[in-house]
C-alpha positions as CSV (number, residue, x, y, z in Angstrom):
1,M,13.0,-17.3,-41.4
2,K,10.1,-19.2,-39.9
3,N,12.4,-20.9,-37.3
4,K,13.8,-17.5,-36.2
5,K,10.3,-16.2,-35.5
6,S,9.3,-19.3,-33.7
7,K,12.4,-19.1,-31.4
8,T,11.6,-15.4,-30.6
9,S,8.0,-16.1,-29.9
10,G,8.9,-19.1,-27.7
11,A,11.3,-17.0,-25.7
12,R,8.7,-14.4,-25.1
13,R,6.2,-17.0,-23.9
14,E,8.8,-18.5,-21.6
15,F,9.6,-15.1,-20.1
16,L,5.9,-14.4,-19.5
17,K,5.4,-17.8,-17.9
18,T,8.4,-17.2,-15.6
19,A,7.3,-13.7,-14.8
20,A,3.7,-14.8,-13.9
21,L,5.2,-17.6,-11.8
22,G,7.4,-15.2,-10.0
23,V,4.6,-12.8,-9.2
24,G,2.5,-15.6,-7.9
25,A,5.3,-16.9,-5.7
26,A,5.9,-13.4,-4.3
27,A,2.2,-13.1,-3.4
28,V,2.2,-16.4,-1.6
29,A,5.4,-15.6,0.2
30,G,4.0,-12.3,1.3
31,T,1.0,-13.8,2.9
32,L,3.0,-16.7,4.5
33,L,5.8,-14.5,5.9
34,K,3.5,-12.0,7.5
35,G,5.1,-10.6,10.7
36,D,3.6,-10.3,14.2
37,D,1.4,-7.4,15.0
38,A,3.4,-4.2,15.8
39,K,3.2,-3.1,19.4
40,A,4.0,0.4,20.7
41,K,7.1,0.6,22.9
42,T,5.7,3.3,25.1
43,P,2.0,3.7,26.1
44,L,0.1,6.4,24.4
45,K,-0.7,9.7,26.2
46,S,-4.1,10.1,27.6
47,L,-6.5,11.5,25.1
48,E,-8.5,13.3,27.7
49,G,-9.0,16.9,26.7
50,A,-7.6,16.3,23.2
51,G,-10.9,16.6,21.4
52,Y,-12.4,19.4,19.3
53,S,-12.1,22.9,20.7
54,E,-13.6,25.9,19.0
55,T,-10.7,28.4,19.0
56,E,-10.6,31.9,17.6
57,H,-9.2,30.8,14.2
58,V,-11.9,28.1,13.9
59,K,-14.6,30.7,14.7
60,K,-13.1,33.0,12.1
61,Y,-13.2,30.2,9.5
62,Y,-16.9,29.4,10.3
63,E,-17.7,33.1,9.9
64,L,-16.0,33.3,6.5
65,A,-17.5,30.1,5.3
66,R,-21.0,31.3,5.8
67,M,-20.6,34.1,3.3
């Protein structure tokens, strides 16, 4: 009976060691195999005039929020 418990316990330990090693290897591989920076294929549109504008629904929201 004692040997059976020992084998099971040893198998669990081996599994945990292997799992920890696998996680560590994956983390290292992820940092080493980092790709190049992504670049846009087309240039972005001009942001001129794309800022905040106080439209009617925004004014209505402000009015209701004051109550």
